[in-house]
N, C-alpha and C positions, 0 to 999 in steps of 0.2 A: 891309758885312755880307753874308754869303752867305745863300742861301735858307733853310738850316736855322736860322741865327741869327734870321732874321726870323720864321719859324714859331714858334720858341721864345719870343721876346718877345711875339708876338701871343697865344700861348696863356697866358702869364703875365698879360697885360693882360685877357684874357677872364675868367680866374679871379678877378682882383682887382676887376674891374668889378662882378661879381655879389655879392661879399662886402663890399667897402668902401662902394660907393655906386652906385646905378643911373645917376647922372649922370656917372660916370667912363668914358663910352664914347668920348671923344675920343682916348684913347690906343689903344683897340682900332681905331678908324677909321684912325688914323695908320699903324699897322702893316699893316692890310689894304690901304691905299693903296700902301704901300711894296712889299708882296708883289706886288700887281697890276702896278706899274711894273717891278719886277725881272723878272717873268715876261714882260711885253710886250717889254722891252728885250732879253731873252735869246732871244726867239722861242719861248717855251714857251706851252702852252695857258693861257689866262687863267682859265677856270673849268671846270665840269664835274666830275667825280669822278675817281676813280682810273682810270687807263687799264690795260687788261689785254691781254695778248698771248695769243692762242689758238693752240695747236698745230694744224697741219693734220692732218686725218684721213687715215689711210693705208688 
């Protein structure tokens, strides 16, 4: 799976965990772990928020 697919499945798991059962967090944790591992193995940032690029002032 690529990172977008992992994010997609993680989001679905988050939505169904709140609706179906509060105990259904193992699938959420599963995809969160897969995302962390993918990012680590790809050399991407593990956490933090969105990264922004600022233009240099002229």
